[in-house]
NULO-520499 format. One record per residue (C-alpha): residue in three letters; x, y, z. Coordinates in steps of 0.2 Angstrom, whole numbers, plus 5000, padded with zeros to 4 digits. Example, Ala and Ser with C-alpha at 12.3 -4.5 7.8 and 13.67 -1.06 7.14 Angstrom:
BEGIN
ALA506249785039 SER506849955036 
***
This chain:
BEGIN
MET556755775538 THR555155755547 VAL554655745566 GLU553855585573 ALA552055575575 SER551255635592 ARG550855485603 GLU549155475610 THR549055475629 GLN548955305637 THR547255275646 PRO547055135659 VAL546454965652 ASP545154855661 LEU545854685661 VAL544854525662 THR545654355668 LEU545054195661 THR545754015657 ILE546053955640 ASP546753775638 ASP547253775657 VAL548253935654 GLU547754085664 VAL547754245653 SER547254425656 VAL546654525642 PRO545754695639 LYS543854695643 GLY542854665627 THR544154555619 LEU543454405609 VAL543954235614 ILE544754195597 ARG545954335600 ALA546254295618 ALA546754115612 GLU548054185601 LEU548954265616 VAL549154085623 GLY549854015607 THR548253935601 GLU547653965583 ILE545853925582 PRO545353885564 ARG544154015556 PHE543554085540 CYS542254225543 ASP543354305557 HIS544354455552 PRO545154585565 LEU544554735555 LEU542754675552 GLU541354665564 PRO541054485570 VAL539654385562 GLY539854205567 ALA539454145549 CYS540554005546 ARG540553915563 GLN542253845560 CYS542953925576 LEU541853825589 VAL542553795606 GLU541953715622 VAL541553835636 PRO541253735652 ASP541153885663 ALA540554055656 GLY541154145672 ASN539554125681 GLY539853945687 ARG538853875672 GLY539353825655 PHE538653825638 PRO537753665633 LYS538453665615 PRO540053725607 GLN540153915604 ALA540854025590 SER542454105598 CYS542454245585 THR540854315593 LEU541054275611 GLU541854405622 VAL542854355637 ALA542154365655 PRO543054355672 GLY543254175677 MET542754105660 VAL543553935656 VAL543753895637 ARG544353735629 THR544953745611 GLN545253595600 VAL546953575608 THR546153515625 SER544353475621 PRO543753325610 VAL542053415610 ALA542853565601 GLU543853455590 LYS542353355584 ALA541353515581 GLN542653585570 HIS542953425561 GLY541053425558 THR540953605552 MET542453575540 GLU541553415533 LEU540053515529 LEU540953655521 LEU541853535509 VAL540253435505 ASN539953545489 HIS541653625488 PRO542453585471 LEU544053485471 ASP544953605459 CYS546453655470 PRO547653625455 VAL546853765445 CYS546153875458 ASP547054045460 LYS547054025479 GLY547953855478 GLY549553865489 GLU548954005499 CYS547153955504 PRO546553955522 LEU545253825518 GLN546653715510 ASN547753735525 GLN546353705538 ALA545653565529 MET547353475532 SER547553535550 HIS545753525557 GLY544853415545 ARG544453235543 GLY545753125534 GLU544453075520 SER542753125514 ARG541153025517 PHE540253115504 ALA540153025487 GLU538653115479 THR538753245465 LYS539253415471 ARG538253575468 THR538853675453 PHE538553855446 PRO538853935430 LYS540654015432 PRO541354135433 LEU540154275437 ALA540854445434 VAL540554545450 SER541354685441 GLU542554705426 GLN543954675438 VAL543254545451 LEU542654375446 LEU541554255457 ASP541654065457 ARG540054035468 GLU540353845470 ARG541953885480 CYS541054005492 VAL540953955510 LEU539754095515 CYS540954185527 ALA540254355522 ARG541954435523 CYS541654515506 THR539954575510 ARG540454645527 PHE541954735519 SER540954815505 GLU539654875518 GLN540654915533 ILE542354975526 ALA542055035508 GLY540255085510 ASP539855015493 PRO538554875497 PHE538354805480 ILE538854625484 ALA537754535496 LEU537154355502 VAL535554315494 GLU534254175496 ARG534354055511 GLY534753875516 ALA535653765502 ARG535253895489 GLN536154035498 GLN537554125488 VAL538454285486 GLY537654395473 ILE537754575466 GLY536354705466 PRO535654835477 SER534454715486 VAL534754545495 ASP533054485488 ALA533254345476 GLU532254445463 ALA533854545461 PHE534454395451 GLY533054405439 ASP533854475423 ARG535254355423 ALA534454205431 GLY534954035424 ALA533853885420 ASP533953835438 GLY533454005444 GLU535154045450 GLY536154185443 GLY536954355446 GLY536254525450 GLU535954675439 GLN537154805447 PRO539054785445 PHE540154795460 HIS540854965456 SER541955025470 TYR543655105472 PHE544054965484 SER543354805477 GLY545054715475 ASN545154705494 THR543754575494 ILE544854465483 GLN546254465495 ILE545254435511 CYS544154295503 PRO544754135513 VAL544454025497 GLY544654055479 ALA542854115476 LEU543354295472 THR544754315459 SER545554445449 ALA545154455431 ASP546954505427 TYR547854375438 ARG546654235435 PHE547654075429 ARG549254175427 SER550354105441 ARG550454005457 PRO551054075474 PHE552653965474 ASP553154035457 LEU553154215464 VAL554454315472 SER553654435485 THR554354605489 PRO553654735501 SER553454905494 VAL552455065494 ALA551055125482 GLU551555265471 HIS549755335466 ASP549355455480 ALA550155535495 CYS549455405507 GLY551055295506 ALA549955125507 ALA550954975511 ILE550854845497 ARG551654675492 VAL552354665474 ASP552354485467 HIS553354455452 ARG554054315441 ARG555354315427 GLY555554505428 ALA553754545427 VAL552554605440 MET551054485441 ARG550054555455 ARG550054685469 LEU549254645486 ALA548854755501 GLY550254755515 ASP549854755533 ASP550254925541 PRO549054975556 GLU549755155556 VAL549455195538 ASN548255085528 GLU547854945540 GLU547554795527 TRP546654895513 VAL547254985497 THR546355065483 ASP546054965467 LYS547255095459 ASP548655035471 ARG548154855468 PHE547854845449 ALA548754995440 PHE550454935439 THR550754905421 TRP550955085416 SER552855075416 ARG552954925404 GLN552054995389 ASP552655005372 ASP553155185373 ARG554355145388 LEU556055245386 ARG557555125387 THR558955215378 PRO559555395380 LEU559055505365 VAL559955665358 ARG559255775344 ASP560255765329 PRO560555945323 GLY560655895305 THR558955795304 GLY558155865319 GLU557655695325 LEU557955605341 VAL559255475339 PRO559855345352 THR561555375360 SER562655305374 TRP562455365392 PRO564055455392 GLY563655545376 ALA561855595382 LEU562555665399 ALA563855765390 ALA562555835377 ALA561455885392 ALA562855965401 ALA563356055385 GLY561656125382 LEU561356185400 ARG563156265400 GLU562656355384 ALA561156425393 ALA562256515405 GLY561256505421 LYS559556545413 VAL558856375416 GLY557156325425 VAL556856165433 LEU555156075433 PRO555355905443 GLY553555865444 GLY552655785459 ARG552955595456 LEU554655585463 THR555355495478 ALA556155605491 GLU557855565486 ASP557555605468 ALA556755765473 TYR558255815484 ALA559355775469 TYR558355905458 SER558456035472 VAL560356015474 PHE560556005455 ALA559656175453 ARG560656265467 VAL562356185465 ALA562456135446 LEU561356275439 GLY561556415452 THR559656455452 ASN558156445463 ASP557056435448 ILE556356265453 ASP554556215456 PHE553756035458 ARG551956105456 ALA551356035439 ARG549656105443 PRO548756275448 HIS549756355462 SER549956525470 ALA551256625481 GLU550056605495 GLU550156415494 SER552056425494 ALA552056525510 PHE550856405518 LEU551956255513 ALA553456335520 ALA552656395536 ARG551456255540 VAL551956095531 ALA553856085528 THR554655975542 ARG553055975552 GLN551955825557 ASP550455885566 VAL549255755561 ALA549455565559 THR548255455550 ARG547755365567 ASP547255545574 LEU545755545563 GLU544955415574 SER545155515590 ALA544655685582 SER543055765588 THR542755835570 VAL543655815554 LEU543455965542 LEU543855935524 VAL544256095513 GLY544556085495 LEU544855895497 GLU543855745491 PRO544755595500 GLU543855455491 ASP544555515474 GLU546155595480 ALA546755495495 GLY545855325495 THR546655245510 LEU546455405520 PHE544555405515 LEU544455225522 ARG545155285539 LEU544055435539 ARG542455325535 LYS543055205550 ALA543155355561 SER541455425556 ARG540655255560 HIS541355265578 GLY540655445581 VAL541855565573 ARG540955705565 VAL541455745546 VAL541155915538 ALA541655965521 VAL541756145514 GLY541356115496 SER540156135482 HIS539055985485 THR538755825494 THR539955695486 ARG539755515487 GLY541155495498 LEU540455625510 ALA538855535511 LYS539655375515 CYS540455455530 GLY538855525535 GLY539555695533 GLU538855875533 LEU539055995519 LEU539556175522 ALA539156235505 ALA540256365497 ARG540556415479 PRO542256385472 GLY543256535477 GLU542256565493 GLU543156435504 ALA544056575513 SER542456665518 ALA541656495523 LEU543256465535 ASP543256635542 ALA541356615547 ILE541856455558 GLN542056495576 ASP542656385591 GLY541356285601 ASP539656295593 GLY540056425579 SER538956535569 ALA539256425554 GLY538556275563 VAL540356195564 GLY541056185581 LEU542956155581 ASP544056125596 PRO545856075599 ARG545355895595 ALA544755935578 VAL545755905562 VAL545656015546 LEU546255925530 LEU546656045516 GLY546755995498 GLU547856065484 ARG546556145474 LEU546356275487 ALA547856355478 SER546456415466 SER545556495480 PRO546256665485 GLY546456675504 ALA545956495508 PHE547556435515 SER547656595525 ALA545956575532 ALA546356395537 VAL547856455547 ARG546756585555 LEU545456455559 ALA546756345567 GLU547456485578 ARG545656535583 THR545056365588 GLY546656265592 ALA546256135578 ARG547656045569 LEU548056075551 ALA548655955538 TRP548955975519 VAL548455825508 PRO549155835490 ARG548655715477 ARG550355655470 ALA551455535480 GLY552955645478 ASP552255815483 ARG552655815501 GLY554355745498 ALA554655885486 VAL554156015499 GLU555355935512 THR556755935500 GLY556556115494 CYS555856095476 LEU555056265478 PRO555656435472 THR555656505490 LEU556156355500 LEU557756255502 PRO557956085509 GLY557356055527 GLY556156195527 ARG557556325525 PRO556956495518 VAL557856555502 ALA557856735509 ASP558756685525 ALA560656715523 GLU560956595538 ALA559956465530 ARG560956485514 ALA562656485523 ASP562056325532 LEU561756235516 ALA563356295507 ALA564356225521 ALA563456065521 TRP563656045502 GLY565356105501 VAL565056245489 ARG565556435490 SER563756495491 VAL561856455487 PRO560956575476 ALA560056715486 GLN558756775473 THR557056705475 GLY556556595461 ARG555156585449 ASP553656475451 THR553056355437 THR551956475428 ALA553256615429 MET554656505423 LEU553656455407 ARG553156635404 ALA555056685406 VAL555556545393 ALA554156605381 GLU554756785383 GLY556656735381 GLN557156775399 LEU557556595402 ARG558356495389 ALA558256315394 LEU557156195405 VAL557556035414 VAL555855935415 GLY555455785426 GLY553855685425 VAL552655825420 GLU551155815409 LEU550755975400 ASP548955965401 ASP549055955420 LEU549956125420 PRO548856285424 ASP549156345406 ALA549456205394 ALA549556325379 LEU550856425388 ALA551856265392 ARG551856215374 GLU552356385368 ALA553756385381 LEU554456215375 ALA554456275357 ALA555356435362 ALA556656365373 ASP558456345366 PHE558656185375 VAL557556055384 VAL558155905395 SER556855785399 LEU556955645412 GLU555555525409 VAL554955345410 ARG553955345395 GLU553655455379 SER552655615382 ASP552355785375 VAL553955845383 THR555055705377 ARG554455735359 VAL555155915359 ALA556555885370 ASP558355905364 VAL559055775376 VAL557955635383 LEU558655535398 PRO557655385403 VAL557355355422 ALA556755205432 PRO554955195438 PRO554655155456 VAL554654965453 GLU556454965447 LYS557255075461 SER557355095479 GLY556855265487 THR555655345500 PHE553955425498 VAL553455555511 THR551555545515 TRP550355685517 GLU550655665536 GLY552555685534 ARG552955495537 LEU554455425528 ARG553955265518 PRO555555185512 PHE555455045499 GLY556654925490 THR556954885472 VAL555754755466 LEU556454715449 GLU558354735445 VAL558354795427 PRO560154835420 GLY560355005414 SER558755075423 LEU559455225432 THR558655335445 ASP558455525443 VAL559755535457 ARG561055445446 VAL560655535430 LEU560655715438 ALA562255665447 GLY563055625430 VAL562455785422 ALA563155885437 GLU564855805436 GLU564955845417 LEU564556025422 GLY565956015435 ALA564856035449 PRO564555865458 LEU563055845469 GLY564055755482 PHE563155595480 ARG562755475466 THR561555345474 THR559855345482 ALA560655295499 GLY561955435497 ALA560555565494 MET559655505509 ARG561255515520 SER561455695514 MET559655735519 ARG559855655536 ASP561555745539 LEU560755915534 GLY559255895545 PRO557756015547 TRP557956205548 ASP558056265567 GLY557956445564 GLU556556575565 PRO554956495560 LEU554256575544 PRO552656675545 ALA551056605539 PRO550156685524 ASP548856815528 VAL547956845512 PRO546156915515 ALA544656825508 ARG544256895491 GLU542456945488 GLN541756845473 PRO540856935459 ALA538956905459 LEU538356775447 GLU537356825432 GLU535656765430 PRO535756585423 ARG535256575405 PRO535756465390 GLY537556505386 GLY537756605401 ALA539156605413 VAL539256475427 VAL540656435440 LEU541556265438 ALA541956155452 THR543056005447 TRP544355885453 ARG545155725446 GLN544255565450 LEU545255415456 VAL544955315440 ASP545155425425 ASP546155445409 GLY547855475418 ARG549355385411 LEU549755295427 GLN548255185423 ASP548855135405 GLY548754955401 GLN547354915413 ASP545854925403 ARG544854815415 TYR545254935429 ARG544855085419 ALA543155005415 THR542655025433 ALA542755215432 ARG541255315437 ARG540155385423 ALA540755555418 VAL539255675421 LEU538955855424 LYS538155895440 ALA537156055444 SER535556105453 ALA533956085445 ALA533656275443 THR535356295435 LEU534956155422 ALA533256225419 ALA533856405416 ALA535156345404 GLY533756245394 VAL534456075399 GLU533355925404 VAL533955825418 GLY534855675410 ASP535155755393 VAL536855815387 ALA537455985392 THR539056075386 ILE540256185396 ALA541356295385 THR542756425385 ASP543556525372 LEU544856375370 GLY543656225369 SER542156135375 ALA541655975383 SER539955885384 PHE539255775397 PRO537555695402 THR536855785417 GLU536355745435 VAL535455845448 ALA536555875464 ASP536456005478 LEU537656125471 PRO537256315473 ASP536356395458 GLY537556455445 VAL538856315449 VAL539156155439 TRP540356015443 ALA541255905430 PRO542655775432 GLY544355845428 ASN545055705417 ASN543755585412 GLY543355585394 VAL544055755392 HIS545455845401 LEU544656005406 ARG546256095410 GLY547056045394 THR545556065383 LEU544656215390 GLY545956295400 ALA544756285415 ASP545056235433 HIS544156235449 GLY543456405451 SER543456455433 THR542056535424 VAL541356435409 ARG539756445398 LEU538356315400 LEU537556265384 PRO536156135381 GLY536455985371 GLY538155955362 GLU538256135356 GLN539956205353 ALA540556375360 
***
């Protein structure tokens, strides 16, 4: 239901012709010899080389003979092919044709193995180890070294999640180059020199960084833990077993595992992953290789946070509330589906549908069809977060069925403008691509409250704006060299985050900016299922394929495709309006998917609505606040137990297969189809594949394009003079590692969360009577939350705090991005 990404124009490539192992080959100028050799079918052994890291020539394993460098003269000694660029007329001889190169490689391998431990049987890398493989293919038959090998205390905890066995390290510098070049978190480094050189942690490469934890031999670890959202990638690219996962360590062997390619479910990036499982349990997840999306990198959340679906509160059996005791009791699937249908039939068309934003596209489509065909309503909204009518109009006009920006386009953009989006926290693999682009000259600018860690790592510029003032900031930007200091042109990309729904006029201002400058727009939601929910019509104003509810032709088109008499014509209610309608008795029942009540704009209203509803059906993976009050609980499968398709922020379809076949684990599609059949209104499909066929047959809307929103920027009230207990404006978002339930069961991973702090300008803290570093409290009439403080470059009268780290601000305070809160010194309560 989306269009293909636009292709970049092809530019002429300068070719260089050289000879490798007596085979003439032409490759692009600037190609490394080690890459050129691969084109003629020769694999040169290597450890430090990685195609996504800058060459360093650290391990010296890839030595080749170069009798002619292209100028009639050769190199006197073997050269590292991973740092040597090709030249016209160059002649290269690898280990295949050169005894000199072969001897050099054997010598290097022998030196690497001098102190390497013979612990392959217990090493986590055993069976998939490049050193193991290359020692067999390019090493000597037996060792000449009989002395005692060097040892270190082990393991060294680089972080709570990454362990280091230093005696295995071959000093390839892959981990240090990744942390510095890719992630921008240089907290792991090579320290000391010569025989004492080793990988360590700390802010300095000086050996003194090892001081506090030095052993008797003067060797030890650093003081600073390797806290990075991407540290797990160093485990995967380590060519030996030096870096290992604390969770996976000693748990399995590669030959015991069954590997299945899949897609990460934690954000809207659709990162490719590989899931390794054994005996019905997932043992680990690795990054997949997809140059178009995530290259070879994933966030630690995608890598480590996979145990959430096997916690003790996992729902396995349908539950129906006993009218006599008021308790939920297990029942059969036929009985539960019949009970759900009976309750919804009793509600007589007064039912609201809240599917949430974690669904696959097929499951979202099933909810969309279920609402229109089985319930006869457009009261459906996936947005389990703050939302607005302006956002609905923007999604319908500028997001549904469109694909204006692809991930790779960030690397060719002139400027990337971030508005209401913090990629490092909300779209991790997108952040890595953005950082890569910035290192190659792409300008990064953010409209936001302060310079974040992610923006600083991209060398970005801040266009400061108070929460709620984003629209005014966007309206001030012109094309070329604008008055706001941000010149945008048709090569620029504007990335919009979902929290702009809390900023009146922001989406409209972004559309005006794109029309004025020619820049391309893209919307980057936080949840994996949000874009798919837009495409499949899980909105009160939008039908599947971008069809507007208000268009009679669009409704007739759908009715014919679905084989029903008609599709409801009345525009539906959004999430908040549905909850209010239930609380007031206008709606009688709710069908709720994976929705956390504290994530909703008004958690208190949500609880009131659930208590007031005559009937609640919950489709969930684990027990939640919703399942505890539901009348019928229908357990559904998590992503690992089903197939489906996620739609990325860019509109790319990311299908994945079933990893674990679990009997009785049903998809949302199958459950909703069963309820619909009990209601006498079948959906027309029962399976994930059937839902996808229905979507493809339906296709995108080809009628008149919907108008973009045009809401003027709202003038923000002047801030009062800062004072203790005075009002300040809150800026907030959820950090990548927080208290979210999709990280349950991963205590080590959660321990890598950034410290929860409240950030504000020095003037704001001083006016509130707060010393920098002391605890301050933000409060509303509903509650309060306390944090230690830090100074940041926020505007005076604005504070920032994490959305769900230690306390859920929306659920506890009823506060969100742009809300007014009170700032109090110390742990004072409101």
